[in-house]
ZAMARGU-4260 file (C-alpha; in steps of 0.2 Angstrom, whole numbers, plus 5000, padded with zeros to 4 digits):
<rodrens>
0) 5240/5783/5259 | 5255/5794/5252 | 5267/5803/5264 | 5268/5821/5260 | 5285/5826/5254
5) 5292/5835/5240 | 5292/5823/5225 | 5308/5813/5225 | 5319/5808/5211 | 5326/5790/5210
10) 5343/5795/5217 | 5334/5804/5232 | 5323/5788/5235 | 5338/5777/5234 | 5346/5786/5248
15) 5330/5790/5257 | 5329/5785/5276 | 5316/5791/5288 | 5324/5782/5303 | 5309/5770/5304
20) 5307/5752/5298 | 5293/5758/5286 | 5295/5751/5269 | 5290/5762/5254 | 5287/5761/5235
25) 5290/5777/5226 | 5274/5782/5214 | 5276/5796/5203 | 5289/5804/5216 | 5278/5800/5231
30) 5282/5789/5245 | 5268/5776/5247 | 5271/5764/5262 | 5270/5746/5258 | 5256/5738/5268
35) 5259/5723/5278 | 5254/5707/5268 | 5240/5695/5273 | 5246/5679/5279 | 5240/5670/5263
40) 5250/5682/5252 | 5265/5680/5262 | 5263/5661/5261 | 5261/5661/5242 | 5276/5672/5239
45) 5286/5661/5251 | 5280/5645/5244 | 5286/5651/5226 | 5303/5656/5233 | 5305/5639/5241
50) 5299/5631/5224 | 5312/5641/5213 | 5325/5636/5226 | 5321/5618/5223 | 5322/5620/5205
55) 5340/5626/5207 | 5338/5645/5205 | 5353/5652/5216 | 5347/5660/5232 | 5355/5677/5228
60) 5344/5678/5212 | 5328/5678/5223 | 5322/5692/5233 | 5306/5697/5242 | 5314/5714/5247
65) 5321/5722/5230 | 5313/5735/5221 | 5313/5740/5202 | 5313/5757/5195 | 5299/5759/5183
70) 5293/5773/5173 | 5279/5785/5178 | 5273/5803/5177 | 5287/5805/5190 | 5300/5794/5196
75) 5293/5777/5202 | 5300/5761/5210 | 5290/5745/5214 | 5293/5732/5226 | 5285/5715/5220
80) 5281/5701/5232 | 5294/5690/5224 | 5307/5694/5211 | 5319/5683/5201 | 5334/5693/5197
85) 5344/5690/5180 | 5361/5685/5184 | 5366/5702/5177 | 5354/5712/5188 | 5360/5701/5203
90) 5378/5707/5199 | 5373/5725/5196 | 5365/5725/5215 | 5381/5718/5224 | 5387/5731/5236
95) 5372/5742/5233 | 5366/5753/5248 | 5347/5748/5244 | 5341/5733/5233 | 5334/5745/5219
100) 5336/5740/5201 | 5339/5757/5193 | 5335/5760/5174 | 5353/5758/5169 | 5353/5741/5176
105) 5347/5726/5168 | 5330/5721/5172 | 5324/5706/5183 | 5319/5690/5174 | 5302/5688/5184
110) 5291/5699/5195 | 5277/5691/5204 | 5263/5701/5212 | 5250/5693/5225 | 5235/5703/5222
115) 5228/5711/5239 | 5210/5716/5241 | 5206/5732/5233 | 5223/5733/5223 | 5217/5724/5208
120) 5219/5739/5196 | 5236/5742/5204 | 5243/5725/5200 | 5233/5722/5183 | 5233/5739/5175
125) 5247/5750/5182 | 5261/5738/5186 | 5257/5728/5170 | 5262/5744/5161 | 5276/5749/5172
130) 5284/5731/5171 | 5281/5731/5151 | 5291/5747/5151 | 5306/5738/5158 | 5304/5723/5146
135) 5303/5711/5161 | 5303/5694/5153 | 5288/5687/5164 | 5276/5695/5176 | 5264/5684/5187
140) 5250/5690/5195 | 5243/5678/5208 | 5225/5683/5212 | 5218/5673/5227 | 5201/5683/5226
145) 5199/5678/5208 | 5207/5661/5211 | 5218/5663/5196 | 5236/5665/5191 | 5239/5676/5176
150) 5257/5674/5167 | 5262/5688/5156 | 5277/5684/5145 | 5286/5698/5135 | 5286/5694/5116
155) 5289/5705/5102 | 5287/5721/5112 | 5270/5716/5121 | 5265/5705/5135 | 5256/5689/5130
160) 5244/5684/5143 | 5237/5667/5149 | 5226/5664/5163 | 5228/5648/5173 | 5214/5641/5186
165) 5212/5626/5197 | 5222/5611/5191 | 5228/5619/5174 | 5246/5616/5174 | 5256/5632/5173
170) 5268/5636/5158 | 5283/5647/5159 | 5296/5650/5146 | 5308/5654/5161 | 5305/5637/5168
175) 5302/5624/5155 | 5301/5609/5168 | 5288/5618/5179 | 5278/5606/5188 | 5265/5618/5196
180) 5246/5620/5194 | 5237/5637/5198 | 5228/5628/5213 | 5244/5623/5220 | 5251/5640/5220
185) 5234/5648/5226 | 5234/5636/5241 | 5253/5638/5244 | 5254/5619/5248
</rodrens>
């Protein structure tokens, strides 16, 4: 569902406040309410957040609320389920009114999307292109319905894709000592 307004620029979106607690993404200039996540989706994102903290990632570089400006027909900003900010993007966000990584800021290091029912095309196709446009080092697509984790790694101007299932150990250039399997992530245990 899109909220009927005139198409917004990123600057207008960054200062937008409708006086409610509704969270929005900006898709081609249009406000799109971010739906409430299922319990499983929320548990998966929270599990990964806690896991990354245990790996020694500083808390200020992890966010479940930050957004990233991406390219679209018109202005667009996405809110991944989990984001690992680069040190530079964390610094760029300090003191910002809204946690929105603009085009002139360094991109995050990792975005994680947990696929919701009927949103497969959005996460596998559209967001893949949008995050590639920002040269985000890694994009993880956690898909509870397909029971798989897709890790996309930015190399030589393209995403290289690897799909993990069941007890396959997940490999990540960002986390060389990662000790996770697809199953452990999908079960969030």
